TIBA-838062 format. One record per residue (C-alpha): x, y, z. Coordinates in steps of 0.5 Angstrom, whole numbers, plus 500, padded with zeros to 3 digits. Layout:
XYZ/...
This chain:
453521482/451525487/455528493/453523498/454517493/461519492/462520500/459513501/463510495/470513498/469511505/468504503/474504499/478507504/476503509/477496505/483498501/487494505/483490509/477493512/470491511/466486507/466484500/463490496/459489489/463493484/461497479/468498476/473494472/471487471/465484473/464478477/465472472/468477466/474474463/480479462/483479455/490477456/496481454/501478449/505473452/513474453/512482454/519485457/518489463/519495459/514493454/509492459/510498462/509502456/503499455/500500462/502508461/499508454/492505458/493510463/494516459/487514456/484514462/486520466/480524468/479531465/481534472/488530472/485525477/485517476/479513478/474509474/468512477/471516483/476522482/480521489/486523491/488516494/487513487/491518483/497518488/498511487/497511480/502517479/507514484/507508479/508512473/513517476/517512481/525513479/524518474/532517472/531510470/532510462/528504462/522506467/515509466/517516464/521513458/515509456/512515453/514521450/508525454/509522460/511529463/504531461/500526465/504527471/504535471/496534470/496529476/500533480/495539479/490535481/493533488/495541489/488543488/486539494/492541499/488543505/490549510/493544515/498541510/493535508/492533501/485530501/478531498/471528501/470525505/475529510/476523515/481519510/486524510/492520513/491515507/490520502/496525504/501519504/500517497/500524495/506525498/509519495/507521488/509528489/516526491/517521486/515526480/519532483/521533490/524539489/519543485/514540490/518541497/514546500/508542499/511535501/514539508/507541510/504534509/510531513/508536519/501534518/503526518/507526524/502531527/497526526/500520529/497517535/501519541/501524548/500530543/495527539/489524543/493523549/495516548/501513552/506508550/502503554/496504549/495499544/493505539/500509541/504510535/499508530/495512524/488511523/484514517/482521520/488525523/486526530/480523535/477530534/475529527/472522528/469519535/472512534/480511533/482505530/489505527/492500523/498497520/496499513/495506514/502506518/506503512/503508508/505514512/512511514/513510507/511517505/515520511/521516509/521516502/520524502/526525507/524525514/530525518/532518521/532520528/525523527/520521533/515518529/519512527/520511534/513511536/511507530/515501533/511501539/505500534/508495529/511490534/503490537/501487530/506481530/505474532/511474537/510474544/517476546/516483543/508484543/505485550/498484547/493478549/492472545/499473541/502467537/509466535/509464528/513471526/507474521/503480521/496482522/492488520/492491527/493489535/485488535/484485528/486480523/483480516/485473515/481472522/482469528/485462529/485457534/492454536/493446538/493448546/486452545/489459545/486464540/490468536/490473530/492470524/498472520/497473513/502475507/500483505/501485512/507481514/510484508/508491511/510489518/517487515/518494511/516498516/521495521/526497516/524504515/524505522/531503523/531496526/537492523/536486519/539482524/534484529/529478532/523481530/525482523/528475522/521472525/517476520/522474514/522467517/514467516/515469509/520464507/515459509/509462506/513465499/508466494/507469487/500466486/496469492/496473498/498468503/492467508/487471503/487468497/486472491/483478495/488484495/493481491/496487487/496490494/500484496/505484490/507492492/508490499/512484497/516488493/518494497/519489503/524485500/527491496/528494503/531488506/536488501/534481499/535478492/533471493/529468497/530461500/524457502/522452507/523447501/530448500/528452493/531459492/527464488/529470484/523474487/524480482/524475476/518471478/514477481/515481474/513475470/507473474/505480474/506481466/502474465/496478468/496484464/490485460/491486452/489494453/495494458/491495464/491490470/485488475/483483480/477479479/477478486/474485486/474486494/478493496/477496490/482492486/476492480/478499478/484498473/487505474/488503481/491496480/495499474/498503479/500498484/503493478/507499475/510501482/511493483/515492476/519499478/522495484/523488480/527492474/532494480/
């Protein structure tokens, strides 16, 4: 694959990883109509984790990266994060195989080889800096926060500096872009800036998990953008806003499309992965669980709870949905979800059971609905491992 082809594929991946762009023809993982061989039934989380780590060990590239066709900082960061999360857990991924440390060290070396002078952790094409740096920070922090402290702190500065604000792009709080993050880090690096809730949730997660103080300005600014991605007219100052409490991709777009209400108003449709991203981001930015914005998002979740699909998107982005779901409910401190039909769900047990049932016999996961690179088994196995780590707790 030549350099230009790599750039095209990477660009398509980044712009569609969480909801951007049209369905692609995938050449990775499962092919359309191809059946995935199921894993042995009744696996425990620990057994599923061990099989997944063994799969990833055999599919790590020589340079330490992960990716079936492309060697990308973003895919590698997500996969390493899935392996490394909660290293102190005696039943976690790092206990699954005796040589996991070698996998992590080799992967971390790849990330460090892509550290830029401005603190970003990024490779080609450079416009994907925010997304890649966020995932690299999550991975390095989980692998060894103290060892990689300087790199993480420099990356934090890059991420906070890349937030759209008065000092980056001359955005004021009334601008719909204010407080958000886009794939490039500044308007100077890309003529058109399009911030979105997916980039924001990655950036906020990286900053929060790597220890950015709770009183940091980045969290306050982010709230302005977050509430503009919620169907709640009391807190969203944009036009054509509904009131179901759910979340969507950006103040200008929903990947589930527009929807026309009974009164003829057209609004952006809420959907599962972005509502969980919205909920988690509110909490990570210091909004209390009793806040009306948080309660509105959680109420949407109780009415659309599912482990079988990404509500509003079907099977598309399913594993991205799973990790967003687990991180949001864990952040909310919820052990059980009581749904609109009166049933009570132990989400950890149900979600882990569903994910394990989807594991292939070789220990991997991949999504037959191959949009947003979920046909790449190394990326999706990283998603699945990170989700199982949260279910274990």
